A tleap script that builds the chain and sets N, CA, C and O, in Angstrom:
source leaprc.protein.ff14SB
mol = sequence {
  NMET ARG GLU PRO VAL ILE LEU GLU ALA VAL
  ARG THR PRO PHE ALA ARG ARG GLN GLY ALA
  PHE ARG GLU GLU ARG PRO ASP ALA LEU LEU
  ALA ARG VAL LEU THR GLY LEU VAL GLU ARG
  VAL GLY MET ALA PRO GLU LYS ILE GLU ASP
  VAL ILE ASN GLY THR VAL THR GLN ALA GLY
  GLU GLN GLY ALA ASN VAL GLY ARG LEU ALA
  VAL MET LEU ALA GLY PHE PRO VAL THR VAL
  PRO ALA VAL THR ILE ASN ARG MET CYS GLY
  SER SER GLN GLN ALA VAL HIE PHE ALA SER
  GLN ALA VAL ALA ALA GLY ASP ILE SER TYR
  ALA ILE GLY SER GLY VAL GLU SER MET THR
  ARG CALA
}
set mol.1.N position { 0.849 -1.181 0.000 }
set mol.1.CA position { 0.000 0.000 0.000 }
set mol.1.C position { 0.893 1.242 0.000 }
set mol.1.O position { 1.863 1.325 0.753 }
set mol.2.N position { 0.551 2.194 -0.848 }
set mol.2.CA position { 1.316 3.438 -0.932 }
set mol.2.C position { 0.834 4.427 0.116 }
set mol.2.O position { -0.316 4.386 0.555 }
set mol.3.N position { 1.740 5.317 0.506 }
set mol.3.CA position { 1.369 6.351 1.473 }
set mol.3.C position { 0.988 7.624 0.734 }
set mol.3.O position { 1.845 8.254 0.115 }
set mol.4.N position { -0.282 8.018 0.787 }
set mol.4.CA position { -0.688 9.262 0.123 }
set mol.4.C position { -0.168 10.473 0.892 }
set mol.4.O position { -0.059 10.448 2.117 }
set mol.5.N position { 0.146 11.521 0.158 }
set mol.5.CA position { 0.578 12.783 0.766 }
set mol.5.C position { -0.212 13.929 0.146 }
set mol.5.O position { -0.653 13.848 -1.001 }
set mol.6.N position { -0.383 14.984 0.912 }
set mol.6.CA position { -1.014 16.201 0.401 }
set mol.6.C position { 0.090 17.093 -0.136 }
set mol.6.O position { 0.985 17.492 0.608 }
set mol.7.N position { 0.033 17.407 -1.416 }
set mol.7.CA position { 1.056 18.245 -2.037 }
set mol.7.C position { 0.835 19.724 -1.766 }
set mol.7.O position { 1.797 20.480 -1.630 }
set mol.8.N position { -0.413 20.140 -1.686 }
set mol.8.CA position { -0.718 21.568 -1.520 }
set mol.8.C position { -2.189 21.716 -1.153 }
set mol.8.O position { -3.002 20.823 -1.393 }
set mol.9.N position { -2.503 22.846 -0.576 }
set mol.9.CA position { -3.896 23.179 -0.256 }
set mol.9.C position { -4.165 24.612 -0.704 }
set mol.9.O position { -3.360 25.513 -0.470 }
set mol.10.N position { -5.306 24.803 -1.349 }
set mol.10.CA position { -5.712 26.128 -1.839 }
set mol.10.C position { -7.177 26.317 -1.467 }
set mol.10.O position { -7.965 25.373 -1.519 }
set mol.11.N position { -7.533 27.524 -1.096 }
set mol.11.CA position { -8.927 27.806 -0.751 }
set mol.11.C position { -9.246 29.268 -1.026 }
set mol.11.O position { -8.356 30.098 -1.216 }
set mol.12.N position { -10.523 29.552 -1.042 }
set mol.12.CA position { -10.966 30.943 -1.127 }
set mol.12.C position { -11.217 31.427 0.296 }
set mol.12.O position { -11.324 30.613 1.213 }
set mol.13.N position { -11.313 32.730 0.490 }
set mol.13.CA position { -11.703 33.230 1.813 }
set mol.13.C position { -13.169 32.892 2.094 }
set mol.13.O position { -13.955 32.678 1.172 }
set mol.14.N position { -13.516 32.847 3.360 }
set mol.14.CA position { -14.925 32.732 3.732 }
set mol.14.C position { -15.625 34.034 3.374 }
set mol.14.O position { -15.022 35.106 3.424 }
set mol.15.N position { -16.873 33.938 3.021 }
set mol.15.CA position { -17.673 35.138 2.751 }
set mol.15.C position { -19.087 34.878 3.252 }
set mol.15.O position { -19.544 33.735 3.293 }
set mol.16.N position { -19.752 35.916 3.621 }
set mol.16.CA position { -21.131 35.793 4.102 }
set mol.16.C position { -22.091 35.547 2.934 }
set mol.16.O position { -21.786 35.850 1.781 }
set mol.17.N position { -23.242 34.997 3.261 }
set mol.17.CA position { -24.298 34.837 2.264 }
set mol.17.C position { -24.628 36.214 1.691 }
set mol.17.O position { -24.714 37.194 2.431 }
set mol.18.N position { -24.811 36.286 0.390 }
set mol.18.CA position { -25.050 37.542 -0.335 }
set mol.18.C position { -23.857 38.493 -0.215 }
set mol.18.O position { -24.014 39.706 -0.355 }
set mol.19.N position { -22.667 37.945 0.045 }
set mol.19.CA position { -21.476 38.758 0.261 }
set mol.19.C position { -20.570 38.830 -0.955 }
set mol.19.O position { -21.037 38.996 -2.082 }
set mol.20.N position { -19.282 38.706 -0.720 }
set mol.20.CA position { -18.252 38.940 -1.730 }
set mol.20.C position { -18.393 38.056 -2.970 }
set mol.20.O position { -18.030 38.482 -4.066 }
set mol.21.N position { -18.910 36.840 -2.820 }
set mol.21.CA position { -18.997 35.915 -3.958 }
set mol.21.C position { -20.410 35.801 -4.522 }
set mol.21.O position { -20.701 34.852 -5.250 }
set mol.22.N position { -21.278 36.731 -4.208 }
set mol.22.CA position { -22.686 36.625 -4.614 }
set mol.22.C position { -22.871 36.595 -6.125 }
set mol.22.O position { -23.863 36.047 -6.605 }
set mol.23.N position { -21.951 37.165 -6.880 }
set mol.23.CA position { -22.066 37.194 -8.343 }
set mol.23.C position { -21.329 36.034 -9.018 }
set mol.23.O position { -21.372 35.909 -10.242 }
set mol.24.N position { -20.667 35.199 -8.249 }
set mol.24.CA position { -19.863 34.123 -8.829 }
set mol.24.C position { -20.553 32.775 -8.656 }
set mol.24.O position { -20.950 32.406 -7.550 }
set mol.25.N position { -20.692 32.046 -9.760 }
set mol.25.CA position { -21.292 30.715 -9.706 }
set mol.25.C position { -20.372 29.766 -8.928 }
set mol.25.O position { -19.153 29.936 -8.958 }
set mol.26.N position { -20.931 28.781 -8.240 }
set mol.26.CA position { -20.105 27.843 -7.478 }
set mol.26.C position { -19.090 27.092 -8.343 }
set mol.26.O position { -17.955 26.882 -7.913 }
set mol.27.N position { -19.476 26.689 -9.546 }
set mol.27.CA position { -18.526 25.975 -10.404 }
set mol.27.C position { -17.369 26.876 -10.821 }
set mol.27.O position { -16.235 26.411 -10.930 }
set mol.28.N position { -17.638 28.149 -11.052 }
set mol.28.CA position { -16.574 29.093 -11.410 }
set mol.28.C position { -15.653 29.354 -10.221 }
set mol.28.O position { -14.442 29.499 -10.389 }
set mol.29.N position { -16.221 29.413 -9.039 }
set mol.29.CA position { -15.423 29.612 -7.831 }
set mol.29.C position { -14.486 28.427 -7.616 }
set mol.29.O position { -13.301 28.612 -7.336 }
set mol.30.N position { -15.012 27.218 -7.746 }
set mol.30.CA position { -14.184 26.022 -7.608 }
set mol.30.C position { -13.152 25.944 -8.724 }
set mol.30.O position { -12.022 25.520 -8.480 }
set mol.31.N position { -13.507 26.338 -9.930 }
set mol.31.CA position { -12.552 26.320 -11.045 }
set mol.31.C position { -11.343 27.193 -10.738 }
set mol.31.O position { -10.215 26.822 -11.061 }
set mol.32.N position { -11.565 28.347 -10.119 }
set mol.32.CA position { -10.440 29.223 -9.750 }
set mol.32.C position { -9.523 28.536 -8.747 }
set mol.32.O position { -8.301 28.669 -8.822 }
set mol.33.N position { -10.110 27.809 -7.817 }
set mol.33.CA position { -9.311 27.087 -6.828 }
set mol.33.C position { -8.513 25.965 -7.502 }
set mol.33.O position { -7.329 25.794 -7.216 }
set mol.34.N position { -9.147 25.209 -8.385 }
set mol.34.CA position { -8.453 24.122 -9.087 }
set mol.34.C position { -7.296 24.651 -9.925 }
set mol.34.O position { -6.210 24.071 -9.931 }
set mol.35.N position { -7.529 25.746 -10.626 }
set mol.35.CA position { -6.473 26.364 -11.432 }
set mol.35.C position { -5.322 26.816 -10.541 }
set mol.35.O position { -4.155 26.576 -10.850 }
set mol.36.N position { -5.659 27.470 -9.434 }
set mol.36.CA position { -4.629 27.913 -8.500 }
set mol.36.C position { -3.837 26.761 -7.915 }
set mol.36.O position { -2.631 26.879 -7.693 }
set mol.37.N position { -4.509 25.647 -7.665 }
set mol.37.CA position { -3.843 24.481 -7.095 }
set mol.37.C position { -2.797 23.907 -8.042 }
set mol.37.O position { -1.649 23.707 -7.644 }
set mol.38.N position { -3.174 23.641 -9.284 }
set mol.38.CA position { -2.199 23.046 -10.209 }
set mol.38.C position { -1.075 24.029 -10.528 }
set mol.38.O position { 0.061 23.612 -10.752 }
set mol.39.N position { -1.376 25.321 -10.550 }
set mol.39.CA position { -0.317 26.312 -10.762 }
set mol.39.C position { 0.652 26.323 -9.590 }
set mol.39.O position { 1.866 26.359 -9.791 }
set mol.40.N position { 0.135 26.292 -8.379 }
set mol.40.CA position { 0.990 26.331 -7.191 }
set mol.40.C position { 1.874 25.090 -7.092 }
set mol.40.O position { 3.041 25.181 -6.710 }
set mol.41.N position { 1.310 23.926 -7.439 }
set mol.41.CA position { 2.071 22.679 -7.392 }
set mol.41.C position { 3.031 22.583 -8.575 }
set mol.41.O position { 4.058 21.910 -8.490 }
set mol.42.N position { 2.698 23.253 -9.677 }
set mol.42.CA position { 3.518 23.165 -10.880 }
set mol.42.C position { 3.265 21.882 -11.651 }
set mol.42.O position { 4.169 21.334 -12.281 }
set mol.43.N position { 2.038 21.413 -11.597 }
set mol.43.CA position { 1.668 20.159 -12.248 }
set mol.43.C position { 0.755 20.428 -13.435 }
set mol.43.O position { -0.135 21.276 -13.370 }
set mol.44.N position { 0.983 19.709 -14.499 }
set mol.44.CA position { 0.098 19.807 -15.658 }
set mol.44.C position { -1.243 19.168 -15.301 }
set mol.44.O position { -1.267 18.073 -14.739 }
set mol.45.N position { -2.359 19.828 -15.616 }
set mol.45.CA position { -3.679 19.284 -15.267 }
set mol.45.C position { -3.927 17.874 -15.803 }
set mol.45.O position { -4.663 17.105 -15.185 }
set mol.46.N position { -3.331 17.524 -16.936 }
set mol.46.CA position { -3.578 16.190 -17.498 }
set mol.46.C position { -3.004 15.071 -16.625 }
set mol.46.O position { -3.347 13.907 -16.830 }
set mol.47.N position { -2.143 15.392 -15.663 }
set mol.47.CA position { -1.619 14.369 -14.751 }
set mol.47.C position { -2.620 14.005 -13.653 }
set mol.47.O position { -2.483 12.967 -13.005 }
set mol.48.N position { -3.622 14.857 -13.445 }
set mol.48.CA position { -4.638 14.581 -12.429 }
set mol.48.C position { -5.512 13.431 -12.928 }
set mol.48.O position { -6.051 13.486 -14.033 }
set mol.49.N position { -5.645 12.402 -12.114 }
set mol.49.CA position { -6.383 11.212 -12.530 }
set mol.49.C position { -7.808 11.157 -11.997 }
set mol.49.O position { -8.605 10.333 -12.446 }
set mol.50.N position { -8.136 12.022 -11.050 }
set mol.50.CA position { -9.514 12.099 -10.566 }
set mol.50.C position { -9.676 13.352 -9.715 }
set mol.50.O position { -8.755 13.766 -9.011 }
set mol.51.N position { -10.851 13.943 -9.792 }
set mol.51.CA position { -11.232 15.060 -8.929 }
set mol.51.C position { -12.510 14.635 -8.221 }
set mol.51.O position { -13.525 14.352 -8.858 }
set mol.52.N position { -12.445 14.595 -6.899 }
set mol.52.CA position { -13.591 14.209 -6.092 }
set mol.52.C position { -14.002 15.442 -5.304 }
set mol.52.O position { -13.233 15.961 -4.495 }
set mol.53.N position { -15.204 15.899 -5.545 }
set mol.53.CA position { -15.684 17.138 -4.948 }
set mol.53.C position { -16.839 16.864 -3.994 }
set mol.53.O position { -17.717 16.049 -4.280 }
set mol.54.N position { -16.829 17.547 -2.871 }
set mol.54.CA position { -17.921 17.445 -1.914 }
set mol.54.C position { -18.771 18.704 -1.915 }
set mol.54.O position { -18.253 19.812 -1.784 }
set mol.55.N position { -20.077 18.530 -2.064 }
set mol.55.CA position { -21.036 19.638 -2.008 }
set mol.55.C position { -22.296 19.131 -1.324 }
set mol.55.O position { -22.850 18.103 -1.714 }
set mol.56.N position { -22.747 19.849 -0.308 }
set mol.56.CA position { -23.930 19.420 0.438 }
set mol.56.C position { -25.205 19.754 -0.321 }
set mol.56.O position { -26.010 18.869 -0.615 }
set mol.57.N position { -25.388 21.027 -0.637 }
set mol.57.CA position { -26.632 21.489 -1.250 }
set mol.57.C position { -26.539 21.327 -2.764 }
set mol.57.O position { -26.190 22.271 -3.472 }
set mol.58.N position { -26.850 20.139 -3.254 }
set mol.58.CA position { -26.749 19.864 -4.682 }
set mol.58.C position { -28.067 20.218 -5.356 }
set mol.58.O position { -28.831 19.355 -5.789 }
set mol.59.N position { -28.299 21.519 -5.425 }
set mol.59.CA position { -29.511 22.069 -6.035 }
set mol.59.C position { -29.136 23.376 -6.711 }
set mol.59.O position { -28.079 23.945 -6.439 }
set mol.60.N position { -30.000 23.846 -7.586 }
set mol.60.CA position { -29.721 25.106 -8.278 }
set mol.60.C position { -28.426 25.018 -9.065 }
set mol.60.O position { -28.207 24.049 -9.792 }
set mol.61.N position { -27.582 26.001 -8.931 }
set mol.61.CA position { -26.319 26.041 -9.673 }
set mol.61.C position { -25.309 25.012 -9.175 }
set mol.61.O position { -24.264 24.827 -9.798 }
set mol.62.N position { -25.600 24.349 -8.075 }
set mol.62.CA position { -24.716 23.312 -7.544 }
set mol.62.C position { -25.283 21.923 -7.806 }
set mol.62.O position { -24.775 20.938 -7.269 }
set mol.63.N position { -26.329 21.830 -8.624 }
set mol.63.CA position { -27.044 20.580 -8.762 }
set mol.63.C position { -26.622 19.674 -9.891 }
set mol.63.O position { -27.109 18.545 -9.967 }
set mol.64.N position { -25.752 20.103 -10.763 }
set mol.64.CA position { -25.417 19.310 -11.954 }
set mol.64.C position { -23.947 18.907 -11.950 }
set mol.64.O position { -23.188 19.341 -12.816 }
set mol.65.N position { -23.536 18.088 -10.992 }
set mol.65.CA position { -22.147 17.649 -10.850 }
set mol.65.C position { -21.197 18.845 -10.921 }
set mol.65.O position { -20.395 18.966 -11.847 }
set mol.66.N position { -21.305 19.708 -9.941 }
set mol.66.CA position { -20.530 20.946 -9.898 }
set mol.66.C position { -19.022 20.672 -9.980 }
set mol.66.O position { -18.277 21.503 -10.498 }
set mol.67.N position { -18.571 19.531 -9.481 }
set mol.67.CA position { -17.151 19.181 -9.582 }
set mol.67.C position { -16.709 19.024 -11.026 }
set mol.67.O position { -15.651 19.519 -11.415 }
set mol.68.N position { -17.515 18.338 -11.816 }
set mol.68.CA position { -17.174 18.139 -13.236 }
set mol.68.C position { -17.222 19.459 -13.996 }
set mol.68.O position { -16.341 19.741 -14.808 }
set mol.69.N position { -18.237 20.261 -13.738 }
set mol.69.CA position { -18.333 21.561 -14.404 }
set mol.69.C position { -17.124 22.427 -14.082 }
set mol.69.O position { -16.605 23.117 -14.959 }
set mol.70.N position { -16.672 22.398 -12.835 }
set mol.70.CA position { -15.509 23.190 -12.435 }
set mol.70.C position { -14.242 22.720 -13.141 }
set mol.70.O position { -13.417 23.540 -13.546 }
set mol.71.N position { -14.084 21.418 -13.289 }
set mol.71.CA position { -12.916 20.878 -13.995 }
set mol.71.C position { -12.891 21.389 -15.437 }
set mol.71.O position { -11.836 21.758 -15.953 }
set mol.72.N position { -14.053 21.407 -16.078 }
set mol.72.CA position { -14.127 21.906 -17.455 }
set mol.72.C position { -13.838 23.409 -17.510 }
set mol.72.O position { -13.093 23.865 -18.377 }
set mol.73.N position { -14.423 24.176 -16.592 }
set mol.73.CA position { -14.180 25.623 -16.562 }
set mol.73.C position { -12.725 25.950 -16.260 }
set mol.73.O position { -12.211 26.970 -16.719 }
set mol.74.N position { -12.057 25.098 -15.495 }
set mol.74.CA position { -10.648 25.312 -15.162 }
set mol.74.C position { -9.735 25.031 -16.351 }
set mol.74.O position { -8.540 25.320 -16.301 }
set mol.75.N position { -10.295 24.472 -17.415 }
set mol.75.CA position { -9.490 24.189 -18.600 }
set mol.75.C position { -8.736 22.875 -18.538 }
set mol.75.O position { -7.824 22.650 -19.334 }
set mol.76.N position { -9.100 22.002 -17.606 }
set mol.76.CA position { -8.469 20.692 -17.551 }
set mol.76.C position { -8.911 19.899 -18.784 }
set mol.76.O position { -9.985 20.156 -19.329 }
set mol.77.N position { -8.097 18.942 -19.228 }
set mol.77.CA position { -8.508 18.110 -20.362 }
set mol.77.C position { -9.790 17.327 -20.044 }
set mol.77.O position { -10.063 17.018 -18.885 }
set mol.78.N position { -10.560 17.015 -21.072 }
set mol.78.CA position { -11.799 16.255 -20.870 }
set mol.78.C position { -11.522 14.855 -20.340 }
set mol.78.O position { -12.437 14.186 -19.861 }
set mol.79.N position { -10.286 14.406 -20.417 }
set mol.79.CA position { -9.913 13.084 -19.917 }
set mol.79.C position { -9.791 13.041 -18.394 }
set mol.79.O position { -9.671 11.959 -17.820 }
set mol.80.N position { -9.818 14.195 -17.734 }
set mol.80.CA position { -9.740 14.237 -16.269 }
set mol.80.C position { -11.153 14.047 -15.713 }
set mol.80.O position { -12.004 14.918 -15.889 }
set mol.81.N position { -11.412 12.919 -15.044 }
set mol.81.CA position { -12.757 12.680 -14.523 }
set mol.81.C position { -13.011 13.474 -13.248 }
set mol.81.O position { -12.075 13.892 -12.567 }
set mol.82.N position { -14.269 13.675 -12.939 }
set mol.82.CA position { -14.649 14.356 -11.699 }
set mol.82.C position { -16.025 13.879 -11.271 }
set mol.82.O position { -16.868 13.528 -12.097 }
set mol.83.N position { -16.231 13.874 -9.975 }
set mol.83.CA position { -17.496 13.454 -9.399 }
set mol.83.C position { -17.806 14.371 -8.221 }
set mol.83.O position { -16.899 14.912 -7.589 }
set mol.84.N position { -19.075 14.538 -7.936 }
set mol.84.CA position { -19.499 15.310 -6.773 }
set mol.84.C position { -20.233 14.375 -5.824 }
set mol.84.O position { -21.142 13.648 -6.226 }
set mol.85.N position { -19.827 14.404 -4.559 }
set mol.85.CA position { -20.434 13.547 -3.545 }
set mol.85.C position { -21.121 14.399 -2.481 }
set mol.85.O position { -20.867 15.598 -2.361 }
set mol.86.N position { -21.989 13.759 -1.719 }
set mol.86.CA position { -22.693 14.449 -0.642 }
set mol.86.C position { -22.674 13.569 0.596 }
set mol.86.O position { -23.257 12.485 0.609 }
set mol.87.N position { -22.015 14.033 1.617 }
set mol.87.CA position { -22.054 13.398 2.927 }
set mol.87.C position { -22.362 14.484 3.964 }
set mol.87.O position { -21.742 14.574 5.024 }
set mol.88.N position { -23.345 15.294 3.601 }
set mol.88.CA position { -23.786 16.417 4.430 }
set mol.88.C position { -22.579 17.268 4.847 }
set mol.88.O position { -21.757 17.611 3.997 }
set mol.89.N position { -22.457 17.612 6.119 }
set mol.89.CA position { -21.414 18.548 6.553 }
set mol.89.C position { -20.001 18.004 6.378 }
set mol.89.O position { -19.038 18.768 6.445 }
set mol.90.N position { -19.861 16.713 6.156 }
set mol.90.CA position { -18.547 16.110 5.954 }
set mol.90.C position { -18.226 15.837 4.497 }
set mol.90.O position { -17.325 15.048 4.211 }
set mol.91.N position { -18.933 16.462 3.566 }
set mol.91.CA position { -18.773 16.150 2.138 }
set mol.91.C position { -17.362 16.406 1.626 }
set mol.91.O position { -16.780 15.543 0.969 }
set mol.92.N position { -16.811 17.561 1.912 }
set mol.92.CA position { -15.466 17.881 1.421 }
set mol.92.C position { -14.417 17.005 2.087 }
set mol.92.O position { -13.470 16.557 1.440 }
set mol.93.N position { -14.586 16.763 3.379 }
set mol.93.CA position { -13.661 15.875 4.083 }
set mol.93.C position { -13.709 14.477 3.474 }
set mol.93.O position { -12.669 13.846 3.291 }
set mol.94.N position { -14.913 13.986 3.160 }
set mol.94.CA position { -15.045 12.669 2.544 }
set mol.94.C position { -14.392 12.643 1.170 }
set mol.94.O position { -13.799 11.635 0.786 }
set mol.95.N position { -14.494 13.741 0.425 }
set mol.95.CA position { -13.844 13.821 -0.885 }
set mol.95.C position { -12.338 13.639 -0.749 }
set mol.95.O position { -11.724 12.919 -1.537 }
set mol.96.N position { -11.746 14.282 0.237 }
set mol.96.CA position { -10.304 14.139 0.471 }
set mol.96.C position { -9.978 12.701 0.872 }
set mol.96.O position { -8.969 12.152 0.430 }
set mol.97.N position { -10.819 12.091 1.701 }
set mol.97.CA position { -10.595 10.697 2.100 }
set mol.97.C position { -10.666 9.762 0.894 }
set mol.97.O position { -9.810 8.891 0.742 }
set mol.98.N position { -11.667 9.927 0.040 }
set mol.98.CA position { -11.782 9.076 -1.143 }
set mol.98.C position { -10.568 9.236 -2.056 }
set mol.98.O position { -10.062 8.249 -2.592 }
set mol.99.N position { -10.097 10.471 -2.236 }
set mol.99.CA position { -8.908 10.709 -3.061 }
set mol.99.C position { -7.700 10.007 -2.448 }
set mol.99.O position { -6.933 9.353 -3.154 }
set mol.100.N position { -7.535 10.142 -1.153 }
set mol.100.CA position { -6.429 9.506 -0.440 }
set mol.100.C position { -6.491 7.982 -0.548 }
set mol.100.O position { -5.470 7.328 -0.761 }
set mol.101.N position { -7.677 7.430 -0.403 }
set mol.101.CA position { -7.841 5.980 -0.481 }
set mol.101.C position { -7.493 5.447 -1.870 }
set mol.101.O position { -6.899 4.375 -1.990 }
set mol.102.N position { -7.856 6.183 -2.913 }
set mol.102.CA position { -7.545 5.748 -4.279 }
set mol.102.C position { -6.037 5.729 -4.510 }
set mol.102.O position { -5.515 4.831 -5.170 }
set mol.103.N position { -5.343 6.720 -3.963 }
set mol.103.CA position { -3.879 6.756 -4.084 }
set mol.103.C position { -3.264 5.625 -3.258 }
set mol.103.O position { -2.382 4.917 -3.744 }
set mol.104.N position { -3.716 5.451 -2.025 }
set mol.104.CA position { -3.179 4.405 -1.151 }
set mol.104.C position { -3.361 3.015 -1.756 }
set mol.104.O position { -2.491 2.155 -1.619 }
set mol.105.N position { -4.482 2.802 -2.418 }
set mol.105.CA position { -4.764 1.500 -3.027 }
set mol.105.C position { -3.946 1.253 -4.290 }
set mol.105.O position { -3.901 0.133 -4.799 }
set mol.106.N position { -3.298 2.303 -4.794 }
set mol.106.CA position { -2.517 2.160 -6.017 }
set mol.106.C position { -3.334 2.296 -7.280 }
set mol.106.O position { -2.830 2.036 -8.373 }
set mol.107.N position { -4.589 2.699 -7.153 }
set mol.107.CA position { -5.442 2.869 -8.330 }
set mol.107.C position { -5.007 4.062 -9.170 }
set mol.107.O position { -5.058 4.014 -10.399 }
set mol.108.N position { -4.581 5.125 -8.510 }
set mol.108.CA position { -4.149 6.347 -9.191 }
set mol.108.C position { -2.966 6.942 -8.436 }
set mol.108.O position { -2.683 6.558 -7.301 }
set mol.109.N position { -2.283 7.881 -9.076 }
set mol.109.CA position { -1.154 8.558 -8.435 }
set mol.109.C position { -1.501 9.959 -7.966 }
set mol.109.O position { -1.020 10.402 -6.923 }
set mol.110.N position { -2.343 10.670 -8.737 }
set mol.110.CA position { -2.666 12.060 -8.417 }
set mol.110.C position { -4.173 12.285 -8.441 }
set mol.110.O position { -4.845 11.991 -9.429 }
set mol.111.N position { -4.685 12.808 -7.339 }
set mol.111.CA position { -6.113 13.114 -7.235 }
set mol.111.C position { -6.275 14.435 -6.505 }
set mol.111.O position { -5.392 14.869 -5.765 }
set mol.112.N position { -7.404 15.057 -6.726 }
set mol.112.CA position { -7.757 16.272 -5.991 }
set mol.112.C position { -9.029 15.982 -5.207 }
set mol.112.O position { -10.028 15.529 -5.765 }
set mol.113.N position { -8.979 16.249 -3.917 }
set mol.113.CA position { -10.167 16.230 -3.072 }
set mol.113.C position { -10.572 17.670 -2.837 }
set mol.113.O position { -9.778 18.463 -2.331 }
set mol.114.N position { -11.793 18.016 -3.196 }
set mol.114.CA position { -12.197 19.428 -3.139 }
set mol.114.C position { -13.599 19.562 -2.560 }
set mol.114.O position { -14.277 18.576 -2.273 }
set mol.115.N position { -14.003 20.801 -2.401 }
set mol.115.CA position { -15.350 21.089 -1.946 }
set mol.115.C position { -15.751 22.492 -2.328 }
set mol.115.O position { -14.911 23.386 -2.437 }
set mol.116.N position { -17.044 22.679 -2.531 }
set mol.116.CA position { -17.575 24.012 -2.804 }
set mol.116.C position { -18.996 24.065 -2.270 }
set mol.116.O position { -19.740 23.087 -2.339 }
set mol.117.N position { -19.355 25.217 -1.739 }
set mol.117.CA position { -20.705 25.415 -1.233 }
set mol.117.C position { -21.019 26.899 -1.307 }
set mol.117.O position { -20.284 27.723 -0.763 }
set mol.118.N position { -22.096 27.236 -1.973 }
set mol.118.CA position { -22.550 28.621 -2.025 }
set mol.118.C position { -23.959 28.684 -1.472 }
set mol.118.O position { -24.901 28.193 -2.093 }
set mol.119.N position { -24.101 29.281 -0.319 }
set mol.119.CA position { -25.428 29.426 0.273 }
set mol.119.C position { -26.244 30.467 -0.489 }
set mol.119.O position { -27.474 30.453 -0.439 }
set mol.120.N position { -25.567 31.361 -1.187 }
set mol.120.CA position { -26.245 32.393 -1.964 }
set mol.120.C position { -26.838 31.830 -3.242 }
set mol.120.O position { -27.966 32.167 -3.603 }
set mol.121.N position { -26.093 30.976 -3.933 }
set mol.121.CA position { -26.462 30.572 -5.284 }
set mol.121.C position { -27.013 29.161 -5.386 }
set mol.121.O position { -27.283 28.690 -6.491 }
set mol.122.N position { -27.188 28.479 -4.272 }
set mol.122.CA position { -27.708 27.101 -4.312 }
set mol.122.C position { -29.200 27.104 -4.561 }
set mol.122.O position { -29.817 26.041 -4.628 }
savepdb mol mol.pdb
quit
């Protein structure tokens, strides 16, 4: 079994409902984070073998596999898969666990565990 490691962490600031991010769609917000992550690590997006995203309120603009939409908006190749999961308040944490487990099992080498939630736009 391989030992997974976290290469980098990127996030946006917290903002209040109807606040700083009120005009930004959740998929676009996550896309900015994904782009920033691969830039900070210095990794080509095509090396990412899976993106697992956690979102609780999968409705409205967050209802159509927001993780996959964000990967496309970030300009990653269409060959990079993505999924959105829901484990209520632990959704993003579960996404990181699933990514870690896939690496530990030897199924993949590089994964992103992410999360996005917009109380304004859901």
